[in-house]
C-alpha positions in Angstrom: -118.7 -71.5 9.7 -118.9 -68.1 10.8 -119.6 -67.1 7.2 -122.0 -69.4 6.4 -124.2 -67.9 9.4 -123.4 -64.3 8.0 -124.6 -65.1 4.4 -127.6 -67.5 6.0 -128.5 -64.1 8.6 -128.3 -61.9 5.5 -130.6 -63.6 3.2 -132.9 -64.3 6.0 -132.8 -60.3 6.4 -133.8 -60.0 2.4 -136.4 -62.4 2.9 -137.9 -60.5 5.9 -137.6 -57.3 4.4 -139.2 -58.1 0.6 -141.9 -59.6 2.6 -142.7 -56.8 4.9 -142.3 -54.4 1.7 -144.9 -56.5 -0.7 -147.5 -56.5 2.3 -147.3 -52.7 2.8 -147.5 -52.2 -0.8 -150.7 -54.6 -0.9 -151.5 -52.4 2.0 -151.3 -49.1 0.3 -152.9 -50.7 -2.9 -156.0 -51.8 -1.5 -156.2 -48.6 0.4 -156.3 -46.5 -2.7 -158.8 -48.8 -4.0 -161.3 -48.1 -1.0 -162.8 -45.5 -1.7 -163.7 -46.4 -5.2 -165.1 -49.5 -4.3 -167.2 -47.6 -1.6 -168.3 -45.4 -4.0 -169.2 -47.8 -7.0 -171.3 -49.3 -4.1 -173.4 -46.3 -3.8 -173.6 -45.0 -7.5 -175.4 -46.8 -10.3 -174.9 -49.7 -11.3 -172.7 -50.1 -14.6 -172.3 -52.2 -17.3 -169.0 -52.6 -19.5 -169.0 -53.5 -22.7 -166.3 -55.7 -24.0 -163.7 -54.0 -25.8 -163.6 -55.2 -29.8 -160.8 -54.8 -31.5 -159.5 -51.3 -31.5 -162.6 -49.5 -30.3 -162.5 -48.3 -26.8 -164.3 -49.7 -23.9 -168.2 -47.9 -23.2 -169.4 -47.6 -19.7 -173.0 -47.1 -19.7 -175.6 -47.4 -17.0 -176.7 -50.8 -16.3 -180.4 -49.5 -15.7 -182.2 -46.1 -15.7 -184.3 -47.4 -12.9 -181.6 -47.7 -10.4 -180.9 -43.9 -10.0 -183.4 -42.4 -7.7 -183.5 -38.6 -7.6 -185.6 -36.5 -4.7 -187.9 -34.6 -6.6 -188.8 -30.8 -5.1 -191.3 -28.3 -5.8 -190.8 -24.7 -5.1 -193.7 -24.7 -2.6 -191.9 -27.5 -0.6 -188.4 -25.5 -0.9 -190.4 -22.4 0.3 -191.7 -24.5 3.4 -188.2 -24.7 4.3 -187.3 -20.9 4.4 -185.8 -20.5 8.3 -182.7 -20.8 10.0 -183.5 -24.2 11.4 -184.7 -25.9 8.0 -182.8 -24.2 4.9 -183.9 -24.9 1.3 -182.8 -23.4 -1.6 -182.7 -23.6 -5.5 -179.4 -22.7 -7.5 -179.5 -23.4 -11.3 -182.4 -26.2 -10.8 -180.9 -28.3 -7.8 -182.5 -28.0 -4.6 -179.9 -27.8 -1.9 -180.1 -28.0 2.4 -178.0 -25.4 3.8 -179.2 -25.2 7.1 -175.6 -26.3 8.2 -174.1 -23.7 6.0 -175.8 -20.6 7.4 -173.2 -20.0 10.5 -170.0 -21.2 8.3 -170.6 -19.1 5.2 -167.5 -17.0 4.7 -169.3 -14.4 3.5 -171.7 -14.1 6.4 -175.3 -15.8 7.6 -177.1 -13.0 5.8 -176.1 -14.3 2.5 -177.3 -17.9 3.0 -180.8 -16.6 5.3 -181.5 -14.4 2.5 -182.1 -17.6 -0.1 -183.9 -19.9 2.3 -186.8 -21.1 0.5 -186.2 -19.7 -2.6 -184.3 -19.8 -6.0 -181.2 -18.1 -5.3 -179.6 -18.8 -8.6 -179.4 -15.1 -9.3 -177.7 -14.4 -6.1 -175.2 -17.1 -6.2 -174.3 -16.7 -9.9 -174.2 -13.1 -9.0 -171.0 -13.7 -6.6 -169.8 -17.1 -7.4 -170.7 -17.9 -11.0 -167.7 -20.0 -12.6 -165.9 -20.1 -9.5 -164.9 -23.9 -8.8 -164.4 -23.5 -4.9 -168.1 -22.5 -4.3 -169.8 -24.5 -6.6 -168.0 -27.7 -5.3 -169.0 -26.7 -1.7 -172.6 -25.9 -2.7 -172.6 -29.4 -4.2 -172.0 -31.3 -0.8 -175.3 -30.0 0.3 -177.0 -30.6 -3.0 -180.6 -33.0 -1.5 -182.5 -33.2 -5.1 -183.9 -31.5 -8.0 -186.6 -28.8 -8.5 -189.3 -30.1 -10.2 -190.1 -28.7 -14.0 
């Protein structure tokens, strides 16, 4: 009888352990997918074509009308040329750098000098090809420059 209780206890512990492991695994998998799901909700709607034979699956935008990008004129950028509202153009994209002025590792002066202007030459001269400044700059993108 004593051995039967031990065996039952071990089986119960194994079932509980297995359940906890799978629950944790499922939570971790769902958590890992959460940013992807949220990103899909904010990005353009995608359409996936069916895979045919050995051809790869092709992902295309469902509609070009779903992407709305704000376009700025150089005059609109120039109207935001102060430390309280600092827009700049770099390589055809428009960035709101107001909050970055005081945080720029090279000092405030570097950012203040490009407020309201096309700062492409200055940015590319200092940071061209360097991924860290380019990825930081991308977080401030608000639109593109009108052609």
